[in-house]
Residue, then its C-alpha position, 0 to 999 in steps of 0.5 A: x479306507x474312510x473314517x467310517x470304514x476304519x472305525x468298523x474295521x477296527x471295532x467290528x472286524x478285527x475284534x472278538x465277536x464274543x464280547x460285542x454285546x457285553x457291557x462296555x465292550x460295544x465300542x471305545x465310547x464307554x471306556x473313553x467317557x469313564x477314563x475321561x471323567x476320571x482324568x477330568x475329576x482328578x486333574x480339575x473338578x476334585x481339587x476345585x470341589x475340595x478347595x474350601x472343604x476339610x479333607x474327608x476321613x474316609x477311613x471305613x471306606x478305605x478299609x472296605x475298598x482295600x479288602x474288596x480290591x485285594x480279594x478280587x485280584x486274588x479271585x481273578x488270578x485264580x480264574x485265569x490260572x484255572x482257565x487254561x494255564x493249569x490244563x492246556x496253555x503253556x507259558x509260552x507263545x499261545x495264540x487266542x482261542x476265539x471259539x465258544x468252547x467253555x475254557x476259552x470262554x471262561x477265560x474271556x470272562x475273567x478277562x472282562x472282570x480284569x477290566x471291571x477291576x481296573x475301572x474300580x481301582x480308579x477309585x484310588x485316586x478319587x479317595x486321594x482327592x476327597x482326603x486332599x492327599x494331592x502329593x499322592x496324585x503323581x503322574x505315575x499314579x494318574x498315568x498308571x491307572x488311566x492307561x491300564x484301564x484303557x489297556x485292559x479294555x484293548x485286551x478284552x476287546x482284541x485278545x481275551x486269551x492265550x499268552x495275552x492273559x498271562x501278564x494279568x496274572x503277576x499283576x494280580x498277585x502283586x495287587x493282592x500284597x499291595x492292597x493288603x499292605x494298604x489295608x494294614x496301613x489304614x488301620x492306624x499309625x502304629x501298624x504304619x510304623x512297622x510297615x514302613x521298612x517294607x515300602x521299598x520292597x513293595x516298589x521292587x515287587x512292582x517293578x519285578x512284575x514289569x520285567x516278567x510282563x516285558x520278558x513274556x510279551x517279547x515272545x510276540x515279536x517273533x514272526x511265527x507268534x501271534x503275527x496278527x497281534x504285533x501292534x498289541x505287543x508293542x502297546x503292552x510293552x511301551x506302556x510297561x516300559x513307561x511305568x518301569x521307568x517312572x517306578x524306577x525314578x521314584x525308587x531312586x528319589x524316595x529310597x537310594x537318595x536317602x541312603x546316600x544321604 
């Protein structure tokens, strides 16, 4: 196949036709522009914009942002859970149901909302830049946000149902806890001091979700499980392994070495 035929095959023929006309889902250009704009701002335009400016306070914006993301994560967890996992779906290998039946279609809508949430979470880094907290814009942070937004688009485009939605639920639960922590930390130094002992456990919790995701996704490598979606399983696990390694490296440097010292 030539480039045009390959693009048509990847974007139109093997994708979920139900989402083709939804916002951001017609092709890869919208998500590419969003993530590309994010990387351009974070890695170049943002630091240059702030070079001769005082850092913005953004206290109220941070509080509102953390509240919205925590509530949205909880709502999406509940939506995914009740769109199949409390009724017809098991925790094992489950193929995607591409029908327009109410439950599978509702699951697809919740997966699309996951994509919107992951795009909204790019705001984390933008807030860091505007506050001149460049030390928090690590490779781990930037890669995690950019790659997760892209992966959310891929899942919504090709597999918005079945076993592929399970991994989103532990992620949403962790984000409820994580953004609640950020919300409390934004309330002032006194609360931050009380929260500091819990920091290592937040990182451990994040690594635990990655282990759960990897274990669950390995089912898709079995010959009988989702034979047409092996590449998606490999993409999932490759991304999660990179994130897990970087979180573990951060945990060792931030907490284990301090204990040894």
